[in-house]
N, C-alpha and C positions, 0 to 999 in steps of 0.2 A: 345121184349127186353129180357134180360137175367133173369135167376132165381138166386137170390143172397141170400146166407145164411150168416147172420151176427151174431156174438156172442156178449154177454154182452150188450144187447140193453135196459136194464132197465133205464139207465141214460147216461149222458155224450156223449162221442164220438160215442158209439154204437147207442144210441138213435138218435143222429143227422145224422149219416150215413144212418140209416134205413129210416128216413124221406126224406133225400136228394135223395137217390136212388129211392125211391118210387115215389117222385114227378117228377123224370126224366123218369119215365115210366118203371122201372124195377120191376119185381115181387119179393118182399122181404119176406124172412122167417126170423123173428127176434127170435133168441135164447136167452132164459133167464133161470137162475137157478130157479127163483121163480116168474113165471108170475103173480100169484095171488097178490103178493105184489107190483107189478109195472104195474098198468093198464093204465097208461097215454098214452103209445104208441098206444095201441089198441083203446083208446078213440079218439086220434087225427086222427088215420087212418080212423075210422068210420066217423068222422065229415067231413073229406076232401075226403072221398071215395077213399082212397089210397090203392093200391094193397099190403097190409101188412097182414101177418098172424103171429101168435106167436106160437113157439114151446118150450116145456120145454127141456132144455139141460144143464147139469152141466159139464163144460169142464174138471173138475177134475176127472170125472168118465168115465172109458172105456164103461161101459154099458149104461150110460145116453147118451153119444155121439153117440153110435151105434144106440140106439133106435131113437134118434132125427133125425139122417141123414137117417135112413131107412124110417122114416115117410115122409121126404121130397121126397126121391126117389120114394116111392110108390105112393104118391099123384101127383107129378109133373114130374117124369120121369128122371130128371137130375138136376145137380147143375152146373151153369156156373161160378159163382163167390163165393168165400169164403172170408169173411173178419174176420180175427182172431183178435177180439178186446178185448175180456174178459180179465180183468187184475186187479190186486190189488197192492197197494203200500206196501212198507216195508222200515223201516229206523232204524237207531241206530248204535252205534259203533260196529265194528266187534267182539271185545272182549266180549261185553255184550249182543248182540242179541242172543236169544236162537236158537239152530239149527233147532228147529221146525218151527220157523219163516222163516228161509232161505228155508226150504223145502216147506213150504206152498206157498211162493211167486214164487218159481221155478215151483211148480206143476201147478199153474194157468197160469202164464205168459209165461212159456216156454213149459212145457209138455202139457198144455191145447191146445196151438196152434199146437203143433206137433201131438197131438191126433186127432184133427179135420182135419188136413192136410192129415194124412195117411188115414183117413176114406173117404175123397172125391177123392183122387188121382186115384183110379182104374177107376171110372166113367169118370173123365176128360181125363185120358189117353186113354180110349176106344173111347171117342168121339173126341179125338185129338184136344181139345180146353179147355180153362178154364183160370181163373185168380185167383190167391191166393194173397190176400192183408193182410200183417201182420202189425199190429199197434205196432211199436216200440216207440222210443222216442229219444230226443237228449241224454238221459241217456244211450242209446245203443251205443253211440260213446264217451261219456264223463263219467269218473268215478269220482263222486263227493260225498265226505263225507257229510252226514252220510248214503248215500243210497246204501250201498254195496249190500244188498239183491236185491233191485229193479234193480240196474244197471247190476248186474250179470245176472239176468234173461233176460234183454233186449240185453245184449251183446251175450248171447247164442242164442237168437232169430235171431239176425243179422247174426251170423255165419251160423246157420241152413238155413236161407233163401237164403244166397249167394250160398251155396252148392246146395240147391234145385233148384235154377234158372238154374244152369248148367245142372242138371240131367233131368229136364222136358222140356227144350227148344226144343228137337227134336219132342215132342208130341204136340207142339203148345200151351203149357201152359205157361202163364206169371206169374212172381212173382214180387211183389212190397213191399217195406218196407216204411212205413210212419213214419217220424221222427218229431213229433210235438215238438215245444218249450213249453213255459209256456201257458197252455190252462186252461181256467176256467171250471174245471170239479170237481166232488165230490171225485175223487179217493183218494187224499191225506187226505181229511177230514175223510175218513173211517179208516185210520190207527190208531191203538191204541196208545194213547199218554202216555208217562211216562217220569219221570225225569231220565236222565242218569248221571253217575258219573261226578264229576268235572274234572276227568282226560282228558275228551274229549270235549273241548268247541265246536268243530266242529259239535257236535251232534245237536246243535240248529241252525246251519247256513243254512242248506238246506231249512228247513221250513221257516226261516226268509226271505230268498231270494225269495222263491216261493210266500209268502204272499205279500212281498213288490212289487214284479213285477206286481201283479194283482191289487194292490192298487195305485201304482204310475203311472201306464200306463193304457191305455184303455184295460181292460181284453179281451183277444182273446177268442171268444166263440167257442164251439165245432163244430158249424155249418161250420166254416172255414175248418176244417178237412173233414167233410162230403162232402162239395162241391168239395174239391180237389180230393177225392176218386172218385166221379162221373166223373170228368174230365179224370182221369187216365183210368177208366174202359171204358168210351165212346170213347176215342180217340185212343185206342189200344196202349197206351204208353208202351214201353218195358224197360224204365229206371228202374233200380233196386231201388235206394234210392231217396226219395222225402222229402225234408225239408219243413215243414209246419208251418206257423205262422211267425209273423214279427221278432221275436227274434232268430229263429232257426239258420238261416244262420250266423248271427252275432256271436252268442254264439259259434257255431262250428268253425267259422273262428278264433275267439279269442283264442280258445283252441289250434288250429293247429299252431298258431303263437308262441306258447311256447314250450320249450323242456319239457320232462316229469319232469325233476328236477325243472324247474321253476314253473310248475303247482303245484307240491307237496309243494314247498316252499310258493307259493302264497296262496293256500287254507289252508295249514297246519299251517300258522302263529299263534302263541299262543295268541297274543293280540287281543281282540275283536275290539279295536279301530283301530288297523292297518288293520285288515280284512275289517272293514266297509269302511275305506279310499280306500282300493284296489277296492272294489265293486263300490263305488261311482265314482272313477276315470275312471275305465274301462267300466262300464256298465251304469253309470248315475243313479243308483238306490240307494236310501237311506235306508240302513239296520242298521243304528246306533240305539242303545238301546233307546227306548222311555221312 
């Protein structure tokens, strides 16, 4: 089977994808920024005798990515699949979020994926095969306040991936964008919380919707994404975009049914009560203040 390099494997989608790929028979190299702080994957792999090894790689660093990929190529000779999963959240009103936060989110979510992609492409091009799987989000298709930083990074990733797919097709390299809906992962729990000014009531809404969707419905586990990636890799799927999770298709369809102006009016409504009614009517989720 293939040799798969997966970034951001300490928790969430990366962890689940590493496990799913290894259980399916692929040899997995799990990249983490701090392997010593996240031993769970290595412990699970040892217990199940899965073909998983861990490599230290910080996708924010040119040198760290270079060393990590050189290690894989030296020990295994090739990389067949790259899953660009490493990512961080970022939220808050555009006016109030520091530029450093925008840069940090873009560095990891976009430039990190780009950095790893550029590092593996020469080998894939030479072997005339490969599969690059980029973990995007429905936020890569929908701009939802207060997630300007996060959504911008995913929109950039979507654009880069679409162009990349055109460029590498003649070399037998496939590109896939994974667009999960609401998935029960720690990513948004890691975002630094703060109180935003009263000028922007929308700043509370993204988090309220995310939490309510996981509480009011059966939370969708990260394993759903990992299993879908295995299917895409194993079946030679050449489809570019893949919506994953029970709410992804509905949410994107709901957005596409509105004009831009309707969307702005719907989400930008000033009254919290009116906003809660909108969400309840369209999505069936109760986000009213408790």
